[in-house]
C-alpha positions as CSV (number, residue, x, y, z in Angstrom):
1,Q,-0.1,-0.1,0.2
2,Y,3.0,2.5,0.7
3,V,4.6,1.6,-2.0
4,L,1.8,2.5,-4.4
5,L,1.6,6.1,-2.5
6,G,5.5,6.4,-3.2
7,R,4.9,5.9,-6.9
8,D,2.0,8.5,-6.6
9,L,4.3,10.7,-4.7
10,A,7.7,10.4,-6.4
11,P,7.1,12.3,-9.3
12,M,6.2,15.4,-6.7
13,I,9.4,15.2,-5.1
14,R,12.0,18.0,-5.8
15,N,14.8,19.6,-4.7
16,T,12.8,22.1,-3.0
17,G,16.0,24.5,-2.5
18,A,17.0,24.2,-5.8
19,M,13.7,25.4,-7.5
20,V,13.9,28.0,-5.0
21,Q,17.9,29.3,-5.9
22,D,16.7,28.8,-9.8
23,A,13.5,31.1,-9.2
24,F,15.4,33.8,-7.1
25,K,18.8,34.4,-10.2
26,T,15.7,34.5,-12.5
27,G,13.9,37.3,-11.2
28,R,10.6,35.2,-10.5
29,R,8.4,36.3,-7.5
30,I,8.6,34.6,-4.6
31,L,6.2,34.3,-1.1
32,F,6.9,33.1,1.5
33,E,4.8,32.9,4.8
34,G,5.4,32.5,7.9
35,G,3.3,30.0,10.4
36,Q,3.4,30.6,13.4
37,G,3.5,34.3,16.6
38,S,6.2,36.2,16.3
39,M,6.2,36.0,19.9
40,L,7.4,32.4,19.6
41,D,10.5,32.9,18.2
42,I,13.7,30.8,19.0
43,D,15.8,34.0,19.5
44,H,13.0,37.4,19.7
45,G,9.8,35.6,21.1
46,T,9.2,35.1,25.3
47,Y,11.6,32.4,25.7
48,P,11.2,29.7,27.3
49,F,7.5,29.6,26.0
50,V,8.5,29.6,22.2
51,T,9.5,27.1,19.1
52,S,12.2,25.5,18.1
53,S,13.2,27.6,15.1
54,S,13.0,31.5,13.9
55,V,9.4,32.5,13.0
56,S,9.8,36.1,11.8
57,A,11.4,37.5,8.1
58,C,14.6,36.8,9.5
59,G,14.4,33.4,9.9
60,V,13.4,33.3,5.7
61,P,16.8,33.0,4.1
62,S,17.4,30.2,6.4
63,G,14.3,28.4,6.1
64,A,13.7,28.8,2.8
65,G,17.9,28.5,1.7
66,V,17.9,31.7,-0.3
67,P,19.9,34.9,0.5
68,P,19.3,37.2,2.8
69,K,19.0,40.0,-0.1
70,A,16.0,37.2,-1.5
71,V,13.7,38.9,1.2
72,G,11.8,42.2,-0.8
73,K,9.2,43.3,0.3
74,V,7.7,42.0,4.1
75,V,3.9,42.2,4.8
76,G,3.2,42.1,8.8
77,V,0.1,40.2,9.2
78,M,-1.9,40.4,12.7
79,K,-5.0,40.2,13.9
80,A,-7.3,43.0,15.6
81,Y,-6.9,42.0,18.8
82,T,-4.0,39.0,20.2
83,T,-4.7,35.8,21.0
84,R,-1.7,33.4,22.2
85,V,-1.6,29.8,22.8
86,G,-1.0,28.0,25.6
87,A,1.1,29.1,28.6
88,G,3.3,32.4,28.2
89,P,3.6,35.9,29.8
90,F,0.4,37.6,27.8
91,P,-0.4,41.4,29.4
92,T,-3.8,42.0,27.8
93,E,-5.2,39.1,28.2
94,Q,-8.8,39.8,28.9
95,D,-9.7,36.3,31.1
96,N,-13.5,36.7,31.5
97,D,-16.8,37.7,29.0
98,T,-15.1,40.1,26.5
99,G,-12.3,37.3,25.8
100,E,-15.4,34.5,26.0
101,Y,-16.8,37.2,23.1
102,I,-13.2,37.4,20.6
103,R,-12.8,33.1,21.2
104,Q,-16.4,32.5,20.0
105,K,-16.9,34.7,17.7
106,G,-13.0,34.3,16.3
107,K,-13.4,31.3,16.8
108,E,-10.1,31.4,18.5
109,F,-9.4,27.2,18.8
110,G,-6.8,25.0,17.7
111,T,-7.3,23.8,14.2
112,T,-5.4,20.0,15.6
113,T,-6.9,19.7,19.7
114,G,-9.3,22.6,19.7
115,R,-8.1,23.5,22.9
116,P,-9.1,27.4,23.7
117,R,-7.1,30.2,22.3
118,R,-6.0,32.6,25.1
119,C,-7.8,36.2,23.7
120,G,-6.7,39.9,24.7
121,W,-6.9,43.5,23.0
122,L,-4.2,44.3,20.8
123,D,-0.7,45.2,22.3
124,V,0.6,47.4,19.5
125,C,4.0,47.4,21.4
126,V,4.2,43.6,20.6
127,V,3.2,44.2,17.6
128,K,6.2,47.3,16.8
129,Y,8.1,44.7,18.2
130,T,8.1,42.3,16.1
131,A,6.5,44.3,13.0
132,D,10.9,46.3,13.5
133,L,12.4,42.9,13.9
134,S,11.0,42.2,10.1
135,G,11.3,44.8,8.4
136,A,7.7,44.9,7.5
137,D,6.6,47.8,5.7
138,E,3.1,48.0,6.2
139,L,1.1,45.7,7.5
140,A,-2.5,43.2,7.0
141,L,-4.5,43.9,9.8
142,M,-7.4,40.7,10.0
143,L,-9.9,39.8,12.0
144,L,-11.1,42.8,12.1
145,D,-15.1,41.9,11.7
146,V,-14.6,40.1,15.2
147,L,-14.4,43.3,16.8
148,S,-18.1,44.1,15.5
149,G,-20.2,44.3,18.2
150,L,-18.1,45.2,21.4
151,D,-19.3,48.8,22.8
152,E,-15.7,49.8,23.6
153,I,-12.4,48.7,22.7
154,K,-8.6,48.8,23.7
155,I,-5.7,48.7,22.8
156,C,-2.1,48.5,24.7
157,K,-0.1,51.4,23.9
158,A,2.9,51.5,26.8
159,Y,3.3,49.2,30.4
160,T,4.0,50.1,33.6
161,Y,7.3,48.7,35.8
162,K,8.0,49.5,39.1
163,G,6.3,52.8,38.3
164,K,7.7,54.0,35.6
165,T,6.0,53.9,31.7
166,V,7.6,51.5,29.3
167,K,6.8,52.2,25.6
168,D,9.5,49.3,24.0
169,F,8.6,45.9,24.4
170,D,10.9,43.7,26.5
171,P,9.8,39.6,26.4
172,A,11.9,39.9,30.0
173,L,9.6,41.5,31.5
174,M,6.7,40.7,30.0
175,G,5.4,38.6,33.2
176,K,5.6,41.3,35.3
177,V,4.0,44.4,33.5
178,E,0.7,46.4,33.5
179,C,-1.1,48.1,30.9
180,I,-1.6,51.2,29.5
181,Y,-4.7,50.8,27.3
182,E,-6.1,54.1,24.9
183,T,-9.5,53.3,24.9
184,L,-11.6,53.6,21.1
185,P,-15.6,53.8,20.8
186,G,-16.4,50.2,19.3
187,W,-19.0,49.6,16.6
188,S,-22.5,47.5,16.2
189,E,-22.8,47.6,12.4
190,D,-22.1,44.5,11.0
191,I,-19.2,44.8,8.5
192,S,-18.8,41.5,6.8
193,D,-19.6,42.9,3.5
194,C,-17.4,46.2,2.9
195,K,-15.1,46.2,-0.5
196,R,-14.1,49.7,0.7
197,L,-12.8,51.3,3.3
198,E,-15.2,54.6,2.9
199,E,-17.7,51.4,3.6
200,L,-16.8,50.4,6.9
201,P,-18.2,52.7,10.0
202,D,-16.6,55.5,11.4
203,N,-15.5,54.1,14.7
204,A,-14.0,50.9,12.6
205,R,-12.2,53.2,10.0
206,N,-10.9,55.3,13.2
207,Y,-9.5,51.9,14.8
208,V,-7.6,51.0,11.9
209,R,-6.4,54.6,11.0
210,R,-4.8,54.3,15.3
211,V,-3.5,51.3,15.0
212,S,-1.4,52.3,11.8
213,E,-0.3,55.3,13.8
214,L,0.5,53.2,16.6
215,I,2.9,50.9,14.8
216,S,4.1,53.7,12.5
217,R,3.2,51.9,9.5
218,P,0.6,52.1,7.0
219,V,-2.3,49.2,7.1
220,G,-2.1,47.7,3.4
221,I,-4.8,44.9,3.8
222,V,-8.1,44.7,6.0
223,S,-9.8,41.6,6.4
224,V,-13.5,41.8,7.1
225,G,-14.2,38.0,7.2
226,P,-13.3,34.6,6.0
227,G,-13.4,34.4,2.6
228,R,-11.0,35.8,-0.1
229,D,-13.7,38.1,-1.4
230,Q,-13.9,40.1,2.1
231,T,-10.7,41.3,1.7
232,I,-10.2,45.4,1.4
233,T,-6.4,45.5,-0.4
234,T,-6.1,48.6,-2.3
235,R,-3.6,50.9,-1.4
236,T,-4.8,53.6,-2.5
237,Q,-7.8,53.7,-0.3
238,I,-6.1,53.6,2.0
239,K,-3.4,56.3,2.1
240,G,-6.4,58.3,1.1
241,L,-8.5,57.1,4.2
242,V,-5.8,56.0,6.8
């Protein structure tokens, strides 16, 4: 049985390193995609609650077998809120009705085990840290629709540690800080059918704008649902409205 399966798979087994190198040398476009949250990075994450590899854009050259200069434009993909799987520091975690609302609406459960993910408000200190680490040129703000229905939405823009304000993320301090939140008004409208930023409710658009300001990068993509057609991707719109 396995021999038959092997025969079917054999034509598809290639030296992928050589394929990627050839594509790079001939000027073809290559899309690299990371598979885990950046705080799980072995070198720059919240050690020891990390994975065994580099999951930021820094890990692309070694992971894919290409030179560092092969990495051109970097898009930082982020959720409109923060989640974490398993143990580890999570300053903005909401172990309450808000966290449960986000978990249920965002279907934040492990794809294999079904384990509930921990959910909380967006921590822009973490996002800015990882965006700087990966050299993100712009952001893709996903799952914005999950926040619909909340009366107010909070963003962590700094921390307090031993009575002092800390604006920069430090993995070593994450279990010891308190969050400084900025509170924005929420929205009740269903945004899943919006095709342009100007179709979003004012408060949703203001949230996108504020995220962009706090992380110091343009938001180039906004997702308003799980479907491929539920993604706002026009940079021109974003430059004009955010």
